[in-house]
DRENMAR-688398 format. One line per field, with one value per residue (C-alpha): x, y, z. Coordinates in Angstrom, 3 decimals, always signed. Example, Ala and Ser with C-alpha at 12.3 -4.5 7.8 and 13.67 -1.06 7.14 Angstrom:
# DRENMAR-688398
u: [+12.300/+13.670]
v: [-4.500/-1.060]
w: [+7.800/+7.140]
This chain:
# DRENMAR-688398
u: [-39.780/-39.309/-36.028/-34.535/-32.460/-33.332/-29.722/-28.971/-31.704/-31.117/-27.361/-26.764/-23.002/-20.423/-20.812/-20.999/-18.005/-18.021/-20.596/-18.389/-18.054/-14.538/-13.058/-12.904/-9.840/-7.674/-7.739/-4.436/-4.960/-2.470/-1.187/-0.084/-2.508/-2.363/-0.660/+2.349/+2.806/+2.225/+5.918/+6.978/+3.877/+4.206/+1.535/+3.507/+6.664/+4.803/+3.286/+6.649/+8.147/+5.373/+6.322/+10.007/+9.272/+6.829/+9.458/+11.710/+8.703/+7.006/+10.144/+10.367/+6.633/+6.505/+9.511/+8.044/+4.654/+5.893/+8.598/+6.469/+3.345/+5.343/+7.128/+3.863/+2.119/+5.010/+4.906/+1.159/+1.785/+3.072/+1.625/+4.406/+2.691/-0.180/+1.896/+4.096/+1.026/-0.374/+2.932/+2.936/-0.550/+0.234/+3.329/+1.235/-1.177/+1.789/+2.923/-0.668/-0.370/+2.773/+1.088/-1.992/+0.239/+2.285/-0.880/-2.204/+1.088/+2.049/-1.244/-3.498/-5.712/-7.943/-8.294/-9.892/-8.242/-9.905/-11.745/-9.373/-8.863/-11.506/-10.588/-13.135/-10.653/-7.061/-4.127/-1.759/-3.936/-7.014/-4.955/-3.677/-7.204/-8.453/-5.666/-6.314/-10.090/-9.939/-10.756/-8.694/-5.556/-6.057/-6.812/-3.498/-1.764/-3.452/-2.214/+1.357/+1.144/-0.541/+1.347/+4.809/+4.371/+2.469/+5.206/+7.838/+5.803/+5.099/+8.734/+10.040/+7.490/+7.662/+11.439/+12.072/+9.593/+10.803/+14.536/+14.239/+11.971/+14.193/+17.375/+16.129/+14.596/+17.880/+20.007/+21.045/+22.631/+24.813/+25.333/+28.872/+29.930/+29.800/+32.303/+34.571/+34.724/+33.141/+34.738/+31.461/+29.541/+26.420/+23.703/+23.868/+20.584/+21.759/+24.974/+26.385/+29.735/+29.751/+28.304/+26.657/+24.092/+24.578/+22.327/+24.903/+23.677/+21.460/+18.331/+18.667/+19.434/+16.309/+14.107/+15.551/+14.698/+11.138/+10.690/+11.937/+9.389/+6.586/+7.861/+8.246/+4.712/+3.224/+5.092/+3.100/-0.168/+1.215/+2.464/-0.920/-2.614/-0.213/-0.775/-4.533/-4.272/-2.191/-4.940/-7.528/-5.406/-4.879/-8.506/-9.910/-7.556/-6.139/-9.179/-12.378/-14.627/-17.973/-19.738/-17.759/-18.156/-21.892/-21.920/-20.130/-22.600/-25.560/-24.105/-23.756/-27.295/-28.576/-26.944/-28.688/-32.025/-31.540/-30.555/-33.504/-35.935/-34.524/-34.847/-38.446/-39.265/-37.748/-39.727/-42.985/-42.244/-41.441/-44.582/-46.722/-45.086/-45.152/-48.444/-51.294/-50.091/-49.705/-53.153/-54.736/-53.133/-54.413/-57.807/-57.983/-57.162/-59.773/-62.438/-61.521/-61.969/-65.243/-66.494/-65.732/-67.529/-70.541/-72.622/-71.239/-71.268/-72.977/-72.432/-68.679/-68.548/-70.371/-67.879/-64.974/-66.519/-66.914/-63.251/-62.322/-64.359/-62.271/-59.093/-60.339/-60.815/-57.336/-55.803/-57.626/-56.340/-52.766/-53.166/-54.463/-51.479/-49.132/-50.766/-50.502/-46.777/-46.354/-48.371/-51.419/-54.583/-55.267/-51.991/-52.985/-56.533/-56.144/-52.458/-49.912/-52.099/-54.643/-52.053/-49.790/-52.783/-53.620/-50.029/-50.081/-53.314/-51.516/-48.632/-48.575/-48.184/-50.272/-48.940/-49.742/-49.627/-49.405/-48.996/-48.699/-48.167/-49.382/-49.901/-49.091/-45.522/-44.685/-45.959/-42.446/-41.473/-44.831/-44.297/-40.776/-42.037/-44.831/-42.549/-39.960/-42.531/-43.927/-40.511/-39.690/-43.023/-42.438/-39.135/-40.973/-43.420/-40.791/-37.694/-38.115/-40.108/-41.807/-45.079/-45.908/-44.618/-45.257/-44.922/-44.540/-44.349/-43.856/-42.264/-39.324/-38.424/-37.499/-37.286/-39.866/-39.074/-40.216/-39.675/-40.478/-40.047/-40.547/-39.907/-38.293/-34.984/-32.878/-29.542/-30.455/-27.409/-27.628/-23.908/-23.970/-24.867/-28.573/-31.591/-31.385/-28.284/-30.339/-33.045/-30.411/-29.102/-32.556/-33.022/-29.553/-30.490/-32.970/-30.741/-32.334/-30.779/-31.466/-30.377/-30.697/-30.470/-30.853/-28.865/-28.920/-32.052/-33.926/-35.692/-35.109/-35.545/-35.230/-35.375/-35.621/-35.160/-36.395/-36.296/-39.625/-40.922/-44.397]
v: [-11.549/-9.776/-7.970/-8.621/-5.764/-6.223/-7.051/-3.401/-1.980/-1.172/-0.857/+2.204/+2.426/+2.815/+3.597/+1.155/+0.805/+3.279/+5.492/+8.553/+8.956/+9.222/+6.448/+7.033/+5.690/+4.259/+7.191/+9.072/+12.807/+15.116/+18.038/+19.991/+21.232/+19.626/+22.654/+22.362/+18.602/+18.198/+18.602/+15.569/+13.391/+10.044/+11.050/+14.109/+12.040/+9.419/+12.057/+13.737/+10.333/+9.846/+13.149/+12.167/+8.792/+10.241/+11.952/+8.958/+6.696/+9.312/+9.709/+5.978/+5.662/+8.708/+7.564/+4.079/+5.368/+7.974/+5.772/+2.648/+4.425/+6.482/+3.374/+1.444/+4.267/+4.518/+0.778/+0.618/+0.585/-2.913/-5.561/-4.956/-1.800/-3.728/-5.868/-2.868/-0.803/-3.707/-4.047/-0.295/-0.426/-3.612/-1.944/+1.043/-1.346/-2.898/+0.514/+1.095/-1.838/-0.225/+3.159/+1.751/-0.150/+2.987/+5.029/+2.421/+2.200/+5.889/+7.768/+5.116/+5.580/+2.579/+2.191/-0.966/-2.733/-2.055/-4.739/-7.389/-8.168/-10.452/-12.427/-14.323/-17.128/-17.948/-16.868/-13.970/-12.286/-12.418/-10.918/-8.081/-7.316/-7.257/-4.884/-2.496/-2.522/-2.040/+1.436/+0.680/+0.394/+3.784/+5.394/+4.028/+5.569/+8.902/+8.662/+8.133/+11.309/+13.509/+12.354/+13.288/+17.098/+17.014/+14.912/+17.433/+20.306/+18.462/+17.468/+20.997/+22.620/+19.986/+19.626/+23.383/+24.201/+21.310/+22.022/+25.808/+25.552/+23.218/+24.976/+28.375/+26.931/+25.351/+28.338/+29.216/+25.767/+25.946/+29.634/+29.469/+27.225/+30.131/+32.519/+29.666/+27.745/+29.959/+33.255/+35.215/+36.483/+34.361/+33.722/+36.413/+38.257/+40.776/+41.514/+43.499/+44.950/+47.550/+45.956/+42.816/+42.104/+39.028/+37.500/+37.469/+39.290/+37.697/+39.587/+38.581/+34.988/+34.869/+36.367/+33.882/+31.009/+32.310/+32.563/+28.995/+27.978/+29.420/+27.527/+24.329/+24.534/+25.331/+22.666/+19.597/+21.222/+22.238/+18.690/+17.370/+19.489/+18.184/+14.523/+15.142/+15.790/+12.614/+10.733/+12.070/+10.969/+7.495/+7.030/+8.487/+6.907/+3.778/+2.584/+1.009/+3.169/+4.329/+1.957/-1.075/-0.071/+0.206/-3.242/-4.714/-2.991/-4.303/-7.807/-7.608/-6.268/-9.034/-11.557/-9.949/-10.074/-13.729/-14.646/-12.724/-14.385/-17.814/-17.076/-15.935/-19.097/-21.227/-19.307/-19.775/-23.473/-23.867/-22.004/-24.131/-27.366/-26.622/-24.760/-25.089/-28.334/-30.081/-28.910/-30.071/-33.516/-33.749/-32.544/-35.261/-37.939/-36.603/-36.547/-40.150/-41.264/-39.350/-41.088/-44.500/-43.617/-42.072/-45.302/-46.672/-43.450/-40.505/-38.180/-38.840/-38.403/-35.066/-33.946/-34.907/-33.015/-29.952/-30.170/-30.512/-27.411/-25.493/-26.817/-25.606/-22.098/-22.135/-23.368/-20.663/-17.996/-19.274/-19.216/-15.634/-14.612/-16.328/-14.611/-11.287/-11.953/-12.587/-9.624/-8.311/-7.821/-4.474/-3.138/-4.086/-2.793/+0.384/+1.335/+2.137/+4.297/+1.590/-1.223/+0.581/+1.464/-2.235/-3.049/-0.311/-1.707/-4.984/-3.249/-3.561/+0.221/+3.069/+4.065/+7.234/+6.731/+9.609/+8.952/+11.932/+10.715/+12.437/+9.052/+5.401/+4.244/+1.160/-2.088/-3.354/-0.170/-0.145/-3.720/-3.001/+0.061/-2.009/-4.796/-2.278/-0.599/-3.985/-5.220/-1.979/-1.993/-5.612/-4.454/-1.715/-4.285/-6.834/-4.922/-1.190/-0.903/+2.107/+3.702/+5.143/+5.248/+7.029/+6.237/+8.987/+8.354/+11.085/+11.801/+14.157/+14.691/+11.243/+9.510/+7.789/+8.536/+6.500/+7.480/+5.223/+6.883/+5.391/+6.635/+3.398/+2.694/+3.103/+1.425/-0.106/-0.610/-1.492/-2.306/-4.799/-7.873/-7.532/-7.895/-4.208/-5.012/-7.462/-4.851/-2.324/-4.874/-5.361/-1.635/-1.277/-3.891/-1.377/+1.699/+2.431/+3.659/+2.853/+5.327/+4.452/+7.068/+5.325/+6.753/+4.876/+5.915/+6.686/+7.765/+5.595/+7.094/+4.913/+6.590/+4.554/+5.994/+4.253/+5.380/+6.689/+4.739/+5.522]
w: [+2.970/+6.294/+6.685/+10.102/+11.332/+14.933/+15.697/+14.983/+17.200/+20.781/+20.680/+22.747/+22.560/+19.834/+16.179/+13.309/+11.067/+8.231/+9.892/+9.693/+13.451/+14.892/+16.915/+20.641/+22.402/+19.659/+17.290/+16.979/+17.161/+15.459/+17.440/+14.377/+11.720/+8.290/+6.709/+9.033/+8.959/+5.192/+4.176/+6.215/+5.812/+4.087/+1.584/+0.466/+0.063/-1.962/-4.235/-4.751/-5.558/-8.111/-9.780/-9.850/-11.463/-13.985/-16.104/-16.949/-17.461/-19.651/-21.768/-22.425/-23.082/-25.368/-27.381/-27.735/-28.833/-31.312/-32.803/-33.200/-34.418/-36.924/-38.148/-38.379/-40.237/-42.661/-43.327/-43.866/-47.604/-46.929/-44.663/-42.114/-40.864/-39.274/-36.861/-36.015/-35.083/-33.096/-31.244/-30.549/-29.017/-27.094/-25.645/-24.559/-22.836/-21.036/-19.843/-18.725/-16.309/-14.869/-14.540/-12.801/-10.380/-9.707/-9.103/-6.671/-4.767/-4.560/-4.924/-3.358/-6.406/-7.002/-10.750/-12.098/-14.992/-18.362/-20.235/-21.608/-25.268/-26.725/-29.814/-31.871/-32.510/-31.521/-33.615/-34.210/-36.830/-34.585/-31.753/-33.953/-35.099/-31.511/-30.440/-33.323/-32.817/-29.053/-27.827/-24.725/-26.853/-28.457/-25.088/-23.813/-26.850/-26.127/-22.537/-23.780/-25.890/-23.258/-20.209/-21.527/-21.638/-18.365/-16.719/-17.869/-16.439/-13.166/-12.752/-13.317/-11.005/-8.286/-8.153/-8.259/-5.520/-3.368/-3.687/-3.446/-0.418/+1.579/+0.457/+1.674/+4.824/+5.855/+4.718/+8.299/+8.545/+5.436/+4.527/+6.032/+3.142/+0.662/+2.308/+3.318/+0.032/-2.683/-1.789/-1.454/+1.509/+0.935/-1.599/-4.282/-4.476/-7.103/-8.942/-11.860/-12.931/-10.130/-7.013/-5.655/-2.937/-0.765/+1.894/+4.653/+7.774/+10.461/+9.399/+5.733/+6.684/+8.862/+6.130/+3.626/+5.953/+6.409/+2.643/+2.402/+5.045/+2.904/-0.141/+1.893/+3.294/-0.114/-2.082/-0.882/-1.891/-5.273/-5.835/-4.690/-7.323/-9.970/-9.113/-9.081/-12.814/-13.124/-11.339/-13.760/-16.709/-15.254/-14.307/-17.511/-20.068/-18.422/-16.517/-17.832/-19.950/-18.611/-20.967/-19.815/-16.171/-16.747/-18.374/-15.344/-13.026/-15.000/-15.001/-11.227/-10.874/-13.109/-10.789/-7.826/-9.630/-10.567/-7.002/-5.590/-8.000/-7.137/-3.412/-3.901/-5.842/-3.081/-0.480/-2.393/-2.874/+0.831/+1.891/-0.408/+0.714/+4.437/+4.532/+2.072/+0.438/+3.804/+4.876/+1.611/+1.964/+5.531/+4.329/+1.665/+4.257/+6.682/+3.965/+3.022/+6.626/+6.858/+3.718/+5.253/+8.527/+6.798/+7.021/+10.285/+12.333/+10.612/+13.588/+13.700/+9.906/+10.210/+12.878/+10.620/+7.695/+9.925/+10.912/+7.245/+6.497/+9.029/+7.435/+4.038/+5.420/+6.932/+3.676/+1.720/+4.116/+3.702/-0.080/+0.111/+2.236/-0.192/-3.174/-1.361/-0.893/-4.634/-5.906/-4.052/-6.045/-4.371/-5.776/-9.313/-8.966/-6.899/-6.830/-4.166/-1.940/-1.210/-1.146/+1.336/+3.502/+3.648/+4.655/+7.301/+8.791/+9.526/+11.338/+15.147/+15.614/+14.173/+10.768/+8.846/+5.071/+2.602/-1.120/-3.476/-7.023/-10.200/-11.856/-11.338/-12.020/-14.053/-12.585/-11.815/-9.943/-8.173/-7.026/-5.732/-3.853/-2.288/-1.080/+0.160/+2.396/+3.421/+4.588/+6.378/+8.240/+9.257/+10.726/+12.598/+13.997/+15.024/+16.053/+16.503/+19.742/+18.153/+19.235/+15.809/+12.255/+8.989/+5.290/+2.683/-1.060/-3.638/-6.984/-7.495/-11.149/-12.478/-9.072/-6.889/-3.232/-0.241/+3.384/+6.338/+9.728/+13.206/+16.756/+17.955/+19.673/+16.511/+15.864/+12.493/+10.274/+6.585/+6.498/+9.352/+7.327/+8.177/+5.925/+5.094/+3.044/+0.975/+0.487/-0.611/-3.113/-4.578/-5.021/-6.518/-9.132/-10.606/-10.100/-6.760/-3.514/+0.142/+2.842/+6.543/+9.309/+12.651/+15.577/+18.860/+20.703/+17.503/+15.486/+12.434/+8.996/+5.892/+2.486/-0.704/-4.187/-7.294/-10.913/-12.144/-15.074/-16.203]
């Protein structure tokens, strides 16, 4: 069960993908700060386009939802109300597909599709019942009702800020149109029956342009705040519910557990077949030959029996090692402290073990913690080049925390397709977390979190 992350150790240059470090040569560096380039960035244009499209889509969706639901509710006294309501909810679900696609394309918001309709049997009536019983359908209807007033507000705010900002910013370029074609000196700042104030001299035109610059620089961030609320609505009402997302996660974790159990069974079968079973077969053959030579050549028979005795000891040791790999007796009898001390004694470098637990966790969690430390210490022995290591185990609230630290060459990467990724998957199957900190040159710190179950 050793986890091989030696391929990650010893790499003294570069950073792994997704490590958070910046690229070196190929990274494009912006000369302007984000506040100045925001008005012309592609992201700002996409978000403003999202605001512009929201209003017409919201009008159509709101009218559909209100009209169809009202009609269906009014017809509930007859059977016709049921299919009308089902059609209303199905239409809202259809609009939900459009809205999720629009959010992915313009906001780059990754929203998973909600759980599909599940009907007990085929047929129109079964489909209508599934639509009406589905919480997803009613969340889509709620989205249709809430998104309309928000889309109106977002459209008014976004369009006004955007147009006023750019209009004032570019005022020096077009102010001449007003005296030439409108018969007034410039933009009218104030006017009544007696006098009027126009923005027509160079100072006023400059100040107007500066005010427009402030509006223009602020508009992308205002629009970004508006579409953030849109993202919350899409994610919260059009995406999968927390319960369904948790079900999907548990199904995935169950698959990991099943695969891990199958791999462990194959490993045990292979170890038995290639190790102890092969030795026992050879032992049986040797004892048969010794039995035949017992009368003809007692000394040779005695030598063969002695060799068989050595094979028995070797087979017993292999069976002990195999049993320790399944579940060590010391873990069951004496707990993590003694079991981890035994694992540390077999490591090729000195290991300090410190276990501070108020009580013993559940047997399953205890076993996972044991094998996690065992695999990590095997990595230290095989790949780290360390001179010393330490293992610390403690409880923090409802979590069991494990830290394995070594002073080796570093470079371990859980995301590089190594055995650490498999170990992280096993921990994730029980709501655990594996965090690896291993810069090139060391040290390597691996922290594992497991849920505490007493």
